[in-house]
C-alpha positions in Angstrom: -112.8 8.0 65.3 -109.3 8.2 63.9 -108.8 4.9 61.8 -105.1 5.1 62.2 -105.1 5.1 65.9 -108.2 3.0 66.6 -108.0 -0.8 67.5 -108.9 -3.0 64.7 -111.9 -4.5 66.4 -113.4 -1.0 66.8 -112.8 -0.3 63.1 -114.6 -3.6 62.2 -117.6 -2.6 64.3 -117.8 0.9 62.7 -117.5 -0.7 59.3 -120.2 -3.1 60.2 -122.5 -0.3 61.1 -121.9 1.5 58.0 -122.5 -1.6 55.9 -125.6 -2.2 57.9 -127.0 1.2 56.9 -125.9 0.8 53.3 -127.7 -2.6 53.0 -130.9 -1.3 54.7 -131.0 1.5 52.2 -130.9 -1.2 49.4 -133.8 -2.9 50.5 -133.0 -5.1 53.6 -130.5 -7.8 54.8 -132.4 -10.9 53.5 -132.6 -9.7 50.0 -129.2 -8.4 50.1 -127.7 -11.8 51.3 -129.3 -13.5 48.4 -128.0 -10.9 45.9 -124.5 -11.1 47.2 -124.5 -14.8 47.5 -124.0 -14.8 51.1 -125.2 -17.0 54.0 -127.4 -14.7 56.3 -125.5 -15.8 59.4 -122.2 -14.7 57.8 -123.7 -11.3 56.9 -125.0 -10.7 60.3 -121.5 -11.6 61.7 -119.9 -9.1 59.4 -122.5 -6.5 60.4 -121.6 -7.0 64.0 -118.0 -6.3 63.3 -116.8 -9.9 63.6 -114.1 -11.4 61.5 -115.1 -12.6 57.9 -113.0 -13.5 55.0 -111.9 -11.1 52.3 -114.2 -12.9 49.9 -117.2 -12.0 52.0 -116.2 -8.3 52.2 -115.6 -8.3 48.4 -118.9 -9.8 47.6 -120.6 -7.4 49.9 -118.8 -4.4 48.3 -119.6 -5.8 44.8 -123.3 -6.2 45.6 -123.4 -2.6 47.0 -121.8 -1.4 43.9 -118.9 0.0 46.0 -115.9 -1.8 44.7 -114.4 1.7 44.2 -113.7 1.6 47.9 -110.9 -0.9 47.3 -110.1 -0.2 43.7 -107.1 2.0 44.7 -105.6 -1.0 46.4 -105.9 -3.3 43.5 -103.3 -3.0 40.8 -104.5 -4.2 37.3 -102.8 -7.4 36.2 -99.7 -6.7 34.0 -99.9 -7.8 30.4 -98.4 -11.1 29.6 -95.1 -11.0 27.4 -97.3 -12.0 24.4 -99.6 -9.2 25.0 -96.8 -6.7 25.1 -95.4 -7.8 21.7 -96.7 -5.5 18.9 -99.4 -7.0 17.0 -97.5 -6.9 13.6 -94.8 -9.1 15.0 -97.1 -11.9 16.2 -97.0 -15.0 14.3 -99.2 -18.1 14.4 -97.5 -21.3 15.6 -98.2 -23.0 12.3 -96.5 -20.1 10.4 -93.5 -20.2 12.7 -93.0 -24.0 12.1 -93.3 -23.6 8.3 -90.7 -20.8 8.3 -88.3 -23.0 10.3 -88.4 -25.8 7.7 -86.1 -25.4 4.9 -87.5 -26.0 1.4 -84.7 -28.6 0.7 -85.0 -30.4 4.0 -86.2 -34.0 4.3 -89.3 -32.9 6.3 -90.3 -30.4 3.6 -89.8 -33.1 0.8 -91.9 -35.7 2.8 -94.5 -33.1 3.3 -94.7 -32.4 -0.4 -94.4 -36.1 -1.4 -91.2 -35.4 -3.4 -88.8 -37.7 -1.3 -88.0 -41.1 -2.9 -86.5 -43.8 -0.9 -82.8 -44.1 -1.8 -81.2 -47.5 -1.4 -77.4 -47.2 -1.7 -77.0 -51.0 -2.0 -79.3 -51.6 -4.6 
Protein backbone atom coordinates (compact mmCIF):
# COMPACT_ATOMS: atom_id res chain seq x y z
CA UNK A 1 0.00 0.00 0.00
CA UNK A 2 1.38 3.38 -1.00
CA UNK A 3 0.68 5.81 1.88
CA UNK A 4 0.97 8.80 -0.46
CA UNK A 5 -1.66 7.53 -2.89
CA UNK A 6 -4.00 5.63 -0.57
CA UNK A 7 -7.25 7.12 0.73
CA UNK A 8 -7.11 8.31 4.32
CA UNK A 9 -9.68 5.76 5.52
CA UNK A 10 -7.56 2.92 4.11
CA UNK A 11 -4.51 4.31 5.92
CA UNK A 12 -6.50 4.52 9.14
CA UNK A 13 -7.52 0.87 8.81
CA UNK A 14 -3.93 -0.21 8.17
CA UNK A 15 -2.72 1.84 11.11
CA UNK A 16 -5.43 0.26 13.28
CA UNK A 17 -4.25 -3.23 12.28
CA UNK A 18 -0.63 -2.34 13.07
CA UNK A 19 -1.58 -0.88 16.45
CA UNK A 20 -3.74 -3.92 17.20
CA UNK A 21 -0.78 -6.25 16.60
CA UNK A 22 1.55 -4.09 18.70
CA UNK A 23 -0.95 -3.93 21.57
CA UNK A 24 -1.56 -7.69 21.51
CA UNK A 25 2.21 -8.19 21.70
CA UNK A 26 2.24 -6.11 24.90
CA UNK A 27 -0.30 -8.23 26.73
CA UNK A 28 -3.78 -7.49 25.43
CA UNK A 29 -6.23 -4.70 24.81
CA UNK A 30 -7.90 -4.44 28.21
CA UNK A 31 -4.62 -4.08 30.09
CA UNK A 32 -3.32 -1.70 27.44
CA UNK A 33 -6.39 0.53 27.60
CA UNK A 34 -5.89 0.87 31.34
CA UNK A 35 -2.16 1.55 30.94
CA UNK A 36 -2.79 4.23 28.30
CA UNK A 37 -5.70 5.76 30.23
CA UNK A 38 -8.13 5.05 27.40
CA UNK A 39 -11.73 3.97 27.35
CA UNK A 40 -11.89 0.48 25.83
CA UNK A 41 -14.58 1.53 23.36
CA UNK A 42 -12.35 4.36 22.11
CA UNK A 43 -9.41 1.99 21.77
CA UNK A 44 -11.50 -0.47 19.76
CA UNK A 45 -12.71 2.38 17.49
CA UNK A 46 -9.11 3.32 16.76
CA UNK A 47 -8.13 -0.29 16.09
CA UNK A 48 -10.99 -0.57 13.56
CA UNK A 49 -9.61 2.47 11.74
CA UNK A 50 -12.28 4.91 12.85
CA UNK A 51 -11.56 8.54 13.64
CA UNK A 52 -10.15 9.28 17.07
CA UNK A 53 -8.56 12.40 18.48
CA UNK A 54 -4.89 13.25 18.28
CA UNK A 55 -4.79 12.91 22.06
CA UNK A 56 -5.89 9.26 21.81
CA UNK A 57 -3.23 8.55 19.21
CA UNK A 58 -0.55 10.24 21.33
CA UNK A 59 -1.58 8.33 24.45
CA UNK A 60 -1.49 5.10 22.46
CA UNK A 61 1.95 5.75 21.01
CA UNK A 62 3.28 6.81 24.42
CA UNK A 63 1.96 3.67 26.09
CA UNK A 64 3.50 1.58 23.31
CA UNK A 65 6.82 3.35 23.82
CA UNK A 66 6.74 4.56 20.20
CA UNK A 67 6.61 8.34 20.49
CA UNK A 68 9.63 8.23 18.20
CA UNK A 69 7.19 7.69 15.33
CA UNK A 70 6.04 11.29 15.64
CA UNK A 71 9.14 12.88 17.18
CA UNK A 72 10.31 14.11 13.78
CA UNK A 73 7.09 16.11 13.46
CA UNK A 74 7.46 17.80 16.81
CA UNK A 75 9.79 20.77 17.01
CA UNK A 76 11.18 21.31 20.49
CA UNK A 77 9.83 24.48 22.09
CA UNK A 78 12.07 27.46 21.53
CA UNK A 79 13.69 28.94 24.62
CA UNK A 80 12.14 32.03 26.13
CA UNK A 81 14.01 35.34 25.85
CA UNK A 82 15.12 34.96 29.48
CA UNK A 83 16.50 31.49 28.81
CA UNK A 84 18.50 32.87 25.86
CA UNK A 85 20.24 35.52 27.96
CA UNK A 86 23.66 34.50 29.24
CA UNK A 87 23.54 33.41 32.87
CA UNK A 88 26.11 35.99 33.99
CA UNK A 89 23.91 38.86 32.79
CA UNK A 90 20.77 37.74 34.61
CA UNK A 91 19.84 39.76 37.66
CA UNK A 92 17.29 39.21 40.30
CA UNK A 93 14.32 41.60 40.33
CA UNK A 94 15.32 42.84 43.81
CA UNK A 95 18.83 43.65 42.63
CA UNK A 96 17.51 45.45 39.57
CA UNK A 97 15.25 47.61 41.76
CA UNK A 98 18.07 48.44 44.15
CA UNK A 99 20.34 49.42 41.26
CA UNK A 100 17.73 51.81 39.87
CA UNK A 101 17.43 53.74 43.16
CA UNK A 102 20.02 56.50 43.50
CA UNK A 103 21.67 56.69 46.93
CA UNK A 104 20.66 60.33 47.36
CA UNK A 105 17.03 59.81 46.31
CA UNK A 106 14.12 60.31 48.65
CA UNK A 107 13.21 56.62 48.32
CA UNK A 108 16.65 55.47 49.42
CA UNK A 109 16.71 57.97 52.28
CA UNK A 110 13.32 56.77 53.49
CA UNK A 111 14.46 53.16 53.20
CA UNK A 112 17.52 53.95 55.31
CA UNK A 113 15.58 56.11 57.79
CA UNK A 114 17.67 59.19 56.97
CA UNK A 115 14.96 61.49 55.72
CA UNK A 116 13.66 64.08 58.15
CA UNK A 117 10.53 65.97 57.43
CA UNK A 118 11.32 69.49 56.34
CA UNK A 119 8.73 72.17 57.01
CA UNK A 120 9.62 75.35 55.08
CA UNK A 121 7.06 77.47 57.02
CA UNK A 122 8.16 76.67 60.31
